[in-house]
FIKOLZA-1660 file (N, C-alpha, C; in steps of 0.1 Angstrom, whole numbers, plus 5000, padded with zeros to 4 digits):
% residues 129
   i   px   py   pz ch aa at
   1 4723 1824 2912  A  M  N
   1 4733 1824 2901  A  M CA
   1 4735 1838 2897  A  M  C
   2 4748 1842 2895  A  A  N
   2 4752 1856 2891  A  A CA
   2 4749 1857 2876  A  A  C
   3 4744 1869 2872  A  R  N
   3 4742 1872 2858  A  R CA
   3 4755 1874 2851  A  R  C
   4 4756 1868 2840  A  T  N
   4 4768 1870 2832  A  T CA
   4 4765 1879 2820  A  T  C
   5 4774 1887 2817  A  F  N
   5 4772 1897 2806  A  F CA
   5 4780 1892 2793  A  F  C
   6 4788 1881 2794  A  I  N
   6 4796 1877 2783  A  I CA
   6 4789 1865 2777  A  I  C
   7 4787 1866 2764  A  Q  N
   7 4781 1856 2756  A  Q CA
   7 4792 1849 2748  A  Q  C
   8 4792 1835 2748  A  T  N
   8 4803 1828 2742  A  T CA
   8 4798 1818 2732  A  T  C
   9 4807 1814 2723  A  D  N
   9 4803 1804 2713  A  D CA
   9 4812 1792 2713  A  D  C
  10 4823 1793 2720  A  S  N
  10 4833 1782 2719  A  S CA
  10 4839 1778 2733  A  S  C
  11 4845 1767 2733  A  A  N
  11 4852 1763 2746  A  A CA
  11 4862 1773 2750  A  A  C
  12 4870 1778 2740  A  F  N
  12 4880 1788 2743  A  F CA
  12 4874 1800 2749  A  F  C
  13 4863 1805 2743  A  E  N
  13 4856 1817 2749  A  E CA
  13 4850 1815 2762  A  E  C
  14 4845 1803 2764  A  R  N
  14 4839 1799 2778  A  R CA
  14 4850 1799 2788  A  R  C
  15 4862 1794 2784  A  A  N
  15 4873 1794 2794  A  A CA
  15 4878 1808 2797  A  A  C
  16 4878 1817 2787  A  C  N
  16 4882 1831 2789  A  C CA
  16 4871 1838 2798  A  C  C
  17 4859 1836 2795  A  A  N
  17 4848 1842 2803  A  A CA
  17 4849 1837 2818  A  A  C
  18 4852 1825 2820  A  R  N
  18 4854 1820 2834  A  R CA
  18 4865 1827 2841  A  R  C
  19 4876 1829 2834  A  I  N
  19 4888 1836 2839  A  I CA
  19 4884 1850 2843  A  I  C
  20 4877 1857 2834  A  V  N
  20 4872 1870 2837  A  V CA
  20 4864 1871 2849  A  V  C
  21 4854 1862 2850  A  R  N
  21 4846 1862 2862  A  R CA
  21 4854 1859 2875  A  R  C
  22 4864 1850 2874  A  N  N
  22 4872 1847 2886  A  N CA
  22 4880 1859 2890  A  N  C
  23 4883 1868 2881  A  N  N
  23 4891 1880 2885  A  N CA
  23 4884 1893 2887  A  N  C
  24 4871 1892 2887  A  L  N
  24 4863 1904 2890  A  L CA
  24 4861 1907 2905  A  L  C
  25 4861 1920 2908  A  D  N
  25 4859 1923 2922  A  D CA
  25 4844 1922 2925  A  D  C
  26 4836 1923 2916  A  G  N
  26 4821 1922 2917  A  G CA
  26 4815 1916 2905  A  G  C
  27 4802 1917 2904  A  R  N
  27 4795 1911 2892  A  R CA
  27 4786 1921 2885  A  R  C
  28 4788 1934 2888  A  K  N
  28 4781 1944 2881  A  K CA
  28 4787 1947 2867  A  K  C
  29 4779 1953 2859  A  R  N
  29 4784 1956 2845  A  R CA
  29 4796 1965 2846  A  R  C
  30 4796 1975 2855  A  E  N
  30 4808 1984 2857  A  E CA
  30 4820 1976 2861  A  E  C
  31 4819 1965 2869  A  D  N
  31 4831 1957 2872  A  D CA
  31 4837 1951 2860  A  D  C
  32 4829 1947 2850  A  Y  N
  32 4834 1942 2838  A  Y CA
  32 4842 1953 2830  A  Y  C
  33 4836 1964 2830  A  K  N
  33 4842 1975 2822  A  K CA
  33 4855 1979 2828  A  K  C
  34 4856 1980 2842  A  T  N
  34 4869 1983 2848  A  T CA
  34 4879 1972 2845  A  T  C
  35 4875 1960 2846  A  F  N
  35 4885 1949 2844  A  F CA
  35 4890 1950 2829  A  F  C
  36 4881 1951 2820  A  F  N
  36 4885 1952 2806  A  F CA
  36 4894 1964 2803  A  F  C
  37 4890 1975 2809  A  S  N
  37 4898 1987 2807  A  S CA
  37 4913 1985 2812  A  S  C
  38 4914 1980 2824  A  D  N
  38 4927 1977 2830  A  D CA
  38 4935 1967 2822  A  D  C
  39 4928 1956 2818  A  L  N
  39 4935 1946 2810  A  L CA
  39 4940 1951 2797  A  L  C
  40 4931 1959 2790  A  L  N
  40 4935 1963 2777  A  L CA
  40 4945 1975 2777  A  L  C
  41 4946 1981 2789  A  S  N
  41 4957 1991 2790  A  S CA
  41 4970 1986 2795  A  S  C
  42 4970 1976 2803  A  H  N
  42 4982 1971 2810  A  H CA
  42 4986 1956 2806  A  H  C
  43 4976 1949 2800  A  G  N
  43 4979 1935 2796  A  G CA
  43 4981 1925 2807  A  G  C
  44 4981 1913 2803  A  C  N
  44 4983 1901 2812  A  C CA
  44 4996 1902 2819  A  C  C
  45 5006 1908 2812  A  S  N
  45 5019 1908 2817  A  S CA
  45 5020 1917 2830  A  S  C
  46 5010 1925 2833  A  S  N
  46 5009 1932 2845  A  S CA
  46 5007 1924 2857  A  S  C
  47 5002 1911 2855  A  G  N
  47 4999 1902 2866  A  G CA
  47 4985 1904 2872  A  G  C
  48 4977 1911 2865  A  M  N
  48 4963 1913 2870  A  M CA
  48 4954 1902 2868  A  M  C
  49 4957 1892 2860  A  V  N
  49 4949 1880 2857  A  V CA
  49 4954 1868 2865  A  V  C
  50 4949 1865 2876  A  S  N
  50 4955 1855 2885  A  S CA
  50 4956 1842 2879  A  S  C
  51 4947 1838 2870  A  D  N
  51 4948 1825 2863  A  D CA
  51 4960 1824 2853  A  D  C
  52 4965 1836 2849  A  L  N
  52 4975 1836 2838  A  L CA
  52 4988 1844 2843  A  L  C
  53 4992 1842 2855  A  I  N
  53 5004 1848 2861  A  I CA
  53 5016 1839 2858  A  I  C
  54 5015 1826 2863  A  Y  N
  54 5026 1817 2862  A  Y CA
  54 5027 1810 2849  A  Y  C
  55 5039 1809 2844  A  T  N
  55 5042 1803 2831  A  T CA
  55 5035 1789 2830  A  T  C
  56 5036 1781 2840  A  R  N
  56 5030 1768 2839  A  R CA
  56 5015 1769 2836  A  R  C
  57 5008 1779 2842  A  D  N
  57 4994 1781 2840  A  D CA
  57 4991 1786 2826  A  D  C
  58 5000 1794 2821  A  C  N
  58 4998 1800 2807  A  C CA
  58 5001 1788 2797  A  C  C
  59 5011 1780 2800  A  V  N
  59 5014 1769 2790  A  V CA
  59 5002 1759 2790  A  V  C
  60 4996 1756 2802  A  K  N
  60 4985 1747 2802  A  K CA
  60 4973 1753 2794  A  K  C
  61 4970 1766 2796  A  F  N
  61 4960 1773 2789  A  F CA
  61 4963 1772 2774  A  F  C
  62 4975 1775 2770  A  Y  N
  62 4979 1775 2756  A  Y CA
  62 4977 1761 2750  A  Y  C
  63 4982 1751 2757  A  K  N
  63 4981 1737 2752  A  K CA
  63 4966 1732 2751  A  K  C
  64 4958 1736 2760  A  T  N
  64 4944 1733 2760  A  T CA
  64 4937 1739 2748  A  T  C
  65 4941 1751 2745  A  H  N
  65 4933 1759 2734  A  H CA
  65 4942 1762 2722  A  H  C
  66 4952 1754 2720  A  S  N
  66 4962 1757 2709  A  S CA
  66 4956 1758 2695  A  S  C
  67 4946 1750 2693  A  A  N
  67 4939 1751 2679  A  A CA
  67 4932 1764 2678  A  A  C
  68 4925 1768 2688  A  A  N
  68 4918 1781 2687  A  A CA
  68 4928 1793 2686  A  A  C
  69 4938 1792 2694  A  I  N
  69 4948 1802 2695  A  I CA
  69 4956 1803 2681  A  I  C
  70 4959 1791 2676  A  G  N
  70 4965 1791 2663  A  G CA
  70 4957 1797 2652  A  G  C
  71 4944 1794 2652  A  A  N
  71 4935 1800 2642  A  A CA
  71 4934 1815 2644  A  A  C
  72 4934 1821 2656  A  M  N
  72 4933 1835 2658  A  M CA
  72 4946 1841 2653  A  M  C
  73 4957 1835 2656  A  L  N
  73 4970 1840 2652  A  L CA
  73 4971 1841 2637  A  L  C
  74 4967 1830 2630  A  S  N
  74 4967 1829 2616  A  S CA
  74 4959 1841 2610  A  S  C
  75 4947 1843 2615  A  E  N
  75 4938 1853 2611  A  E CA
  75 4944 1867 2612  A  E  C
  76 4950 1869 2624  A  D  N
  76 4956 1882 2627  A  D CA
  76 4968 1885 2618  A  D  C
  77 4976 1874 2616  A  L  N
  77 4988 1876 2608  A  L CA
  77 4984 1880 2594  A  L  C
  78 4973 1874 2589  A  S  N
  78 4968 1877 2576  A  S CA
  78 4962 1891 2575  A  S  C
  79 4954 1895 2585  A  D  N
  79 4948 1908 2586  A  D CA
  79 4958 1919 2587  A  D  C
  80 4969 1917 2594  A  F  N
  80 4980 1927 2596  A  F CA
  80 4990 1926 2585  A  F  C
  81 4989 1917 2576  A  G  N
  81 4999 1915 2565  A  G CA
  81 5013 1911 2570  A  G  C
  82 5013 1904 2582  A  A  N
  82 5025 1899 2588  A  A CA
  82 5028 1885 2582  A  A  C
  83 5041 1882 2581  A  K  N
  83 5045 1869 2576  A  K CA
  83 5049 1860 2588  A  K  C
  84 5052 1865 2599  A  S  N
  84 5056 1857 2611  A  S CA
  84 5051 1864 2624  A  S  C
  85 5050 1856 2634  A  P  N
  85 5046 1861 2647  A  P CA
  85 5056 1872 2652  A  P  C
  86 5069 1871 2648  A  S  N
  86 5078 1881 2653  A  S CA
  86 5075 1895 2647  A  S  C
  87 5068 1896 2636  A  E  N
  87 5064 1909 2630  A  E CA
  87 5052 1915 2639  A  E  C
  88 5044 1906 2645  A  M  N
  88 5034 1911 2654  A  M CA
  88 5039 1914 2668  A  M  C
  89 5047 1905 2673  A  F  N
  89 5051 1906 2687  A  F CA
  89 5064 1912 2690  A  F  C
  90 5072 1915 2679  A  G  N
  90 5085 1921 2681  A  G CA
  90 5095 1913 2688  A  G  C
  91 5102 1920 2697  A  D  N
  91 5113 1912 2704  A  D CA
  91 5108 1903 2715  A  D  C
  92 5095 1904 2718  A  K  N
  92 5089 1894 2728  A  K CA
  92 5089 1880 2722  A  K  C
  93 5088 1879 2709  A  W  N
  93 5087 1866 2702  A  W CA
  93 5101 1860 2701  A  W  C
  94 5103 1847 2705  A  D  N
  94 5116 1840 2704  A  D CA
  94 5117 1834 2690  A  D  C
  95 5124 1840 2682  A  D  N
  95 5126 1835 2668  A  D CA
  95 5132 1821 2667  A  D  C
  96 5139 1817 2677  A  S  N
  96 5145 1804 2677  A  S CA
  96 5134 1793 2680  A  S  C
  97 5122 1797 2683  A  D  N
  97 5111 1788 2685  A  D CA
  97 5099 1792 2677  A  D  C
  98 5100 1791 2663  A  P  N
  98 5089 1796 2655  A  P CA
  98 5076 1789 2656  A  P  C
  99 5076 1776 2660  A  L  N
  99 5064 1769 2662  A  L CA
  99 5058 1768 2676  A  L  C
 100 5064 1776 2684  A  A  N
 100 5059 1778 2698  A  A CA
 100 5059 1764 2706  A  A  C
 101 5070 1757 2705  A  H  N
 101 5071 1745 2712  A  H CA
 101 5076 1747 2726  A  H  C
 102 5082 1759 2729  A  E  N
 102 5088 1762 2742  A  E CA
 102 5078 1771 2750  A  E  C
 103 5080 1771 2763  A  S  N
 103 5071 1778 2772  A  S CA
 103 5071 1793 2770  A  S  C
 104 5082 1800 2765  A  G  N
 104 5082 1814 2764  A  G CA
 104 5071 1819 2753  A  G  C
 105 5072 1813 2742  A  N  N
 105 5062 1817 2731  A  N CA
 105 5048 1812 2735  A  N  C
 106 5047 1801 2741  A  Q  N
 106 5034 1796 2745  A  Q CA
 106 5027 1806 2755  A  Q  C
 107 5035 1811 2765  A  N  N
 107 5031 1820 2775  A  N CA
 107 5026 1833 2767  A  N  C
 108 5034 1838 2758  A  L  N
 108 5030 1850 2750  A  L CA
 108 5017 1848 2743  A  L  C
 109 5016 1836 2737  A  L  N
 109 5004 1834 2729  A  L CA
 109 4991 1832 2738  A  L  C
 110 4993 1827 2750  A  A  N
 110 4982 1826 2759  A  A CA
 110 4977 1840 2763  A  A  C
 111 4986 1848 2766  A  W  N
 111 4983 1862 2769  A  W CA
 111 4976 1869 2757  A  W  C
 112 4982 1868 2746  A  Y  N
 112 4977 1874 2734  A  Y CA
 112 4962 1870 2731  A  Y  C
 113 4960 1857 2732  A  A  N
 113 4946 1851 2729  A  A CA
 113 4936 1856 2740  A  A  C
 114 4940 1856 2752  A  F  N
 114 4931 1860 2763  A  F CA
 114 4928 1875 2761  A  F  C
 115 4938 1883 2759  A  E  N
 115 4935 1897 2757  A  E CA
 115 4927 1900 2744  A  E  C
 116 4929 1892 2734  A  R  N
 116 4921 1894 2722  A  R CA
 116 4906 1890 2724  A  R  C
 117 4904 1879 2732  A  A  N
 117 4890 1875 2735  A  A CA
 117 4884 1886 2744  A  A  C
 118 4891 1892 2753  A  C  N
 118 4885 1902 2762  A  C CA
 118 4882 1915 2754  A  C  C
 119 4890 1918 2744  A  R  N
 119 4887 1929 2736  A  R CA
 119 4874 1927 2729  A  R  C
 120 4871 1915 2724  A  R  N
 120 4859 1912 2717  A  R CA
 120 4847 1913 2728  A  R  C
 121 4849 1907 2739  A  F  N
 121 4839 1907 2750  A  F CA
 121 4835 1922 2753  A  F  C
 122 4845 1930 2755  A  A  N
 122 4843 1944 2758  A  A CA
 122 4835 1951 2747  A  A  C
 123 4838 1948 2735  A  G  N
 123 4831 1954 2723  A  G CA
 123 4816 1949 2723  A  G  C
 124 4815 1936 2725  A  D  N
 124 4801 1930 2725  A  D CA
 124 4793 1936 2736  A  D  C
 125 4799 1940 2747  A  M  N
 125 4791 1946 2758  A  M CA
 125 4790 1961 2756  A  M  C
 126 4795 1967 2745  A  G  N
 126 4793 1981 2742  A  G CA
 126 4803 1990 2748  A  G  C
 127 4814 1985 2754  A  F  N
 127 4824 1993 2760  A  F CA
 127 4833 1999 2749  A  F  C
 128 4835 2012 2749  A  D  N
 128 4844 2019 2740  A  D CA
 128 4857 2021 2747  A  D  C
 129 4866 2011 2747  A  L  N
 129 4878 2012 2754  A  L CA
 129 4890 2014 2745  A  L  C
% end
């Protein structure tokens, strides 16, 4: 069994950790650092996360973890002093779908949540990215 460097506390984090491991070229600590660095520089929209390329996969991820993603979004909106997701996401957010019932905003929220989890994982592993 390969050693994992990511410690998780929730089903959402376990799902994110699984996706990270599925996308690594190797299993060494440096492989994690490279993955996180690339992700946090270029984002999921770059297509580097194979599990989150297609809209249908992102929507499924969002729907599976919508409660956790909603809690993260609420926390970040409060922390950033934003009143709506469009204040955080700018023109990427579809204002005509404020409750994220449509695939566009669900896709965006899946990417946001995965990237947010990976930023935490990287910090927990001591990477200054």
